VMD Tcl script that draws the C-alpha trace (Angstrom):
set ca {
  {12.25 98.50 -30.54}
  {12.26 101.81 -28.70}
  {15.59 103.65 -28.56}
  {14.69 106.31 -26.00}
  {12.22 106.35 -23.14}
  {10.93 109.79 -22.15}
  {9.13 109.20 -18.86}
  {11.82 107.41 -16.84}
  {15.51 106.65 -17.20}
  {16.64 103.33 -18.68}
  {20.20 102.00 -18.71}
  {21.81 98.62 -19.41}
  {25.20 97.53 -18.10}
  {26.57 93.99 -18.32}
  {23.10 92.61 -19.20}
  {21.58 94.25 -16.11}
  {18.87 96.75 -17.03}
  {17.78 99.53 -14.69}
  {14.60 101.57 -14.83}
  {14.84 104.65 -12.65}
  {11.60 106.49 -11.94}
  {12.81 110.05 -12.07}
  {10.34 112.60 -10.70}
  {11.92 113.07 -7.26}
  {10.07 116.32 -6.63}
  {6.78 114.40 -6.83}
  {8.09 111.24 -5.15}
  {8.25 109.58 -8.57}
  {4.49 109.74 -9.06}
  {3.32 108.08 -12.26}
  {1.62 109.78 -15.19}
  {-0.52 108.26 -17.96}
  {2.55 108.31 -20.20}
  {4.75 106.61 -17.60}
  {2.25 103.76 -17.23}
  {2.15 103.31 -21.01}
  {5.94 103.38 -21.32}
  {6.40 100.85 -18.52}
  {3.92 98.52 -20.20}
  {5.70 98.87 -23.55}
  {9.22 98.50 -22.12}
  {8.27 95.28 -20.32}
  {6.73 93.89 -23.52}
  {9.89 94.73 -25.49}
  {12.38 93.49 -22.92}
  {12.44 89.79 -23.90}
  {13.08 90.77 -27.52}
  {15.94 93.19 -26.96}
  {18.56 90.55 -26.24}
  {20.63 92.83 -24.01}
  {18.97 92.35 -20.63}
  {18.99 89.29 -18.37}
  {17.67 91.01 -15.24}
  {15.77 94.25 -14.65}
  {16.04 96.51 -11.59}
  {13.28 99.05 -10.94}
  {14.17 101.85 -8.54}
  {13.27 105.44 -7.72}
  {15.31 108.63 -7.65}
  {15.26 110.76 -4.53}
  {13.69 109.77 -1.23}
  {10.85 107.56 -2.52}
  {10.47 104.46 -4.66}
  {7.13 105.51 -6.15}
  {4.19 107.31 -4.57}
  {1.66 105.91 -7.07}
  {-0.41 107.78 -9.60}
  {0.03 111.55 -9.71}
  {-2.90 113.05 -7.76}
  {-3.58 115.91 -10.16}
  {-2.35 114.52 -13.46}
  {-4.23 111.24 -13.05}
  {-6.86 111.47 -10.30}
  {-7.85 114.98 -11.32}
  {-8.01 114.02 -14.99}
  {-10.05 110.87 -14.41}
  {-12.88 112.92 -12.87}
  {-13.64 114.29 -16.34}
  {-13.34 110.97 -18.21}
  {-16.12 108.94 -19.73}
  {-16.68 105.34 -18.54}
  {-14.96 104.00 -21.68}
  {-11.92 106.20 -21.09}
  {-11.75 105.18 -17.44}
  {-11.85 101.49 -18.33}
  {-9.11 101.99 -20.93}
  {-6.92 103.59 -18.26}
  {-7.55 101.02 -15.54}
  {-6.86 98.24 -18.03}
  {-3.62 99.93 -19.10}
  {-2.35 100.24 -15.53}
  {-3.17 96.58 -14.96}
  {-1.27 95.66 -18.12}
  {1.91 96.96 -16.46}
  {1.53 94.32 -13.76}
  {0.57 91.57 -16.18}
  {3.64 92.36 -18.30}
  {5.83 92.25 -15.18}
  {4.57 88.77 -14.32}
  {4.65 87.51 -17.93}
  {8.11 88.91 -18.66}
  {10.67 86.06 -18.53}
  {13.35 88.45 -17.26}
  {13.71 88.42 -13.43}
  {12.69 91.77 -11.93}
  {14.06 93.32 -8.74}
  {12.28 96.20 -7.02}
  {14.90 98.22 -5.14}
  {12.81 99.97 -2.50}
  {14.62 102.56 -0.38}
  {11.64 104.69 0.65}
  {7.89 104.94 0.21}
  {6.14 102.59 -2.20}
  {2.50 103.67 -2.21}
  {-0.55 102.94 -4.32}
  {0.52 101.83 -7.78}
  {4.14 101.99 -6.58}
  {3.37 99.37 -3.93}
  {1.74 97.11 -6.54}
  {4.72 97.47 -8.88}
  {7.00 96.40 -6.02}
  {4.59 93.56 -5.22}
  {4.67 92.30 -8.82}
  {8.47 92.13 -8.91}
  {10.18 88.79 -8.36}
  {12.34 90.21 -5.56}
  {11.93 93.21 -3.26}
  {15.25 94.40 -1.82}
  {14.57 97.07 0.80}
  {16.34 99.36 3.21}
  {15.04 99.94 6.77}
  {13.50 103.17 5.42}
  {11.25 101.31 2.98}
  {7.51 101.62 3.53}
  {4.51 100.13 1.73}
  {0.98 101.51 1.56}
  {-1.85 100.20 -0.62}
  {-3.82 103.43 -0.52}
  {-6.68 102.74 -2.92}
  {-9.52 102.69 -0.37}
  {-8.26 105.98 1.06}
  {-9.16 107.69 -2.24}
  {-12.54 105.96 -2.37}
  {-11.61 103.08 -4.66}
  {-11.38 99.32 -4.24}
  {-8.28 98.03 -2.51}
  {-8.07 95.48 -5.33}
  {-6.35 97.47 -8.07}
  {-3.84 96.46 -10.76}
  {-3.93 92.85 -9.55}
  {-3.21 93.64 -5.88}
  {-6.05 91.45 -4.58}
  {-4.66 88.54 -6.62}
  {-0.97 88.93 -5.82}
  {-0.86 90.13 -2.22}
  {-2.75 87.23 -0.54}
  {-0.45 84.79 -2.32}
  {2.58 86.56 -0.88}
  {1.53 87.45 2.67}
  {-1.66 85.43 3.24}
  {-5.32 86.44 3.14}
  {-5.41 87.93 6.65}
  {-2.53 90.36 6.14}
  {-3.71 91.16 2.59}
  {-7.20 92.00 3.85}
  {-5.78 94.37 6.44}
  {-3.38 96.08 4.04}
  {-5.81 96.44 1.14}
  {-8.90 97.35 3.14}
  {-7.39 99.77 5.66}
  {-4.58 101.17 3.50}
  {-2.25 101.52 6.48}
  {1.46 102.15 5.96}
  {3.69 99.17 6.72}
  {7.32 99.77 7.69}
  {10.21 97.64 6.47}
  {10.42 95.57 9.65}
  {6.77 94.54 9.52}
  {6.90 94.05 5.75}
  {9.78 91.61 6.22}
  {7.92 89.81 9.01}
  {4.83 89.15 6.88}
  {6.82 88.14 3.79}
  {6.53 91.26 1.65}
  {10.30 91.88 1.70}
  {12.67 89.45 -0.02}
  {15.86 90.94 1.40}
  {16.25 93.67 4.02}
  {19.55 95.40 3.34}
  {21.43 97.95 5.39}
  {21.24 101.56 4.27}
  {24.97 101.63 3.47}
  {24.99 98.24 1.72}
  {21.71 98.64 -0.21}
  {23.20 99.34 -3.65}
  {25.80 96.60 -3.22}
  {23.18 94.02 -2.25}
  {20.88 95.00 -5.13}
  {23.85 94.73 -7.47}
  {24.93 91.38 -6.03}
  {21.46 89.87 -6.50}
  {21.17 91.33 -10.00}
  {24.62 89.98 -10.88}
  {23.76 86.54 -9.57}
  {20.60 86.43 -11.67}
  {22.33 87.85 -14.74}
  {25.13 85.27 -14.63}
  {22.88 82.30 -13.88}
  {20.94 79.86 -16.07}
  {18.63 82.23 -17.95}
  {16.11 79.69 -19.22}
  {15.92 77.95 -15.86}
  {15.10 81.25 -14.17}
  {12.58 82.22 -16.87}
  {10.72 78.92 -16.65}
  {10.72 78.99 -12.85}
  {9.10 82.43 -12.96}
  {6.58 81.25 -15.55}
  {5.62 78.20 -13.49}
  {5.28 80.23 -10.28}
  {2.90 82.56 -12.11}
  {0.88 79.98 -14.03}
  {0.48 77.34 -11.34}
  {-1.34 79.63 -8.93}
  {-4.54 78.93 -10.86}
  {-3.95 75.21 -11.51}
  {-4.83 71.98 -9.81}
  {-1.93 69.96 -8.42}
  {-2.32 67.39 -11.19}
  {-2.16 70.06 -13.92}
  {0.81 71.73 -12.22}
  {2.76 68.48 -12.02}
  {2.11 67.81 -15.71}
  {3.22 71.32 -16.70}
  {6.39 70.95 -14.64}
  {7.11 67.57 -16.23}
  {6.77 69.04 -19.73}
  {8.91 72.03 -18.82}
  {11.70 69.90 -17.37}
  {11.69 67.58 -20.39}
  {12.07 70.61 -22.66}
  {14.91 72.12 -20.60}
  {16.71 68.75 -20.53}
  {17.27 69.23 -24.27}
  {18.91 72.62 -23.67}
  {22.60 73.44 -23.81}
  {22.68 74.64 -20.20}
  {21.62 71.24 -18.89}
  {24.39 69.51 -20.85}
  {26.84 72.21 -19.76}
  {26.15 71.50 -16.09}
  {26.98 67.81 -16.63}
  {30.20 68.64 -18.48}
  {31.24 71.22 -15.89}
  {30.51 68.85 -13.00}
  {32.72 66.14 -14.47}
  {35.46 68.64 -15.34}
  {35.41 70.13 -11.83}
  {34.71 73.67 -13.04}
  {31.83 76.16 -12.71}
  {29.25 75.91 -15.49}
  {29.27 78.56 -18.21}
  {25.59 79.32 -18.72}
  {24.56 80.47 -22.19}
  {20.81 80.66 -21.73}
  {20.22 78.12 -24.49}
}
mol new
graphics top color blue
foreach p $ca { graphics top sphere $p radius 0.5 }
foreach p [lrange $ca 0 end-1] q [lrange $ca 1 end] { graphics top cylinder $p $q radius 0.2 }
display resetview
């Protein structure tokens, strides 16, 4: 397991982990190394045993402006096709790891989330935003497909095909009010209450039934490509497995004792 991450800040407090993208002078633009570290952190997270929920946020006035124009776009102009494919696969692995990670992920968006930053927010389980939050899927504006890093898979499932087509094809910036209207925002918080509301949601997830949350996330991800019959069978198998867990028995004991359940995640 990695002890120190060099390309963003990581902290853990009371089983709540926080990743802070920390290049405020460049609106937290991502580098090749930041992509790789995000991928590796997300892969390690379930094995660390110290994190029940992860918050991703940005330092300064932006959440994340996407890939660094010079350090990534400039560099890719000189790459071979094999090198380009290795990079585009790596950036997509960040999103796949976010969706496969059993730990609930909150994107705390207080400013611009553009390009890859918008897709990272999209791939989170919850997007808590301030009125200053903005989203822009800018890929076509640099001459690339609007479907990048899984955006064309995830966005229609969240906001519908019509809105996704508009956002991915035109690359227009969407403000917090419109993003909430079309379903891109999970919770629109006030500027002064933003940190408190992010913390309250993170605390609720961290203190809840860990396995129940993890399996709910897994089913939401897996069932998007299943028939109804296959989805019902997978849910039946999942519930039967969880019914043998300690948390399920703890709920029954707590209910009869008239007390709140003490979830252990087992």
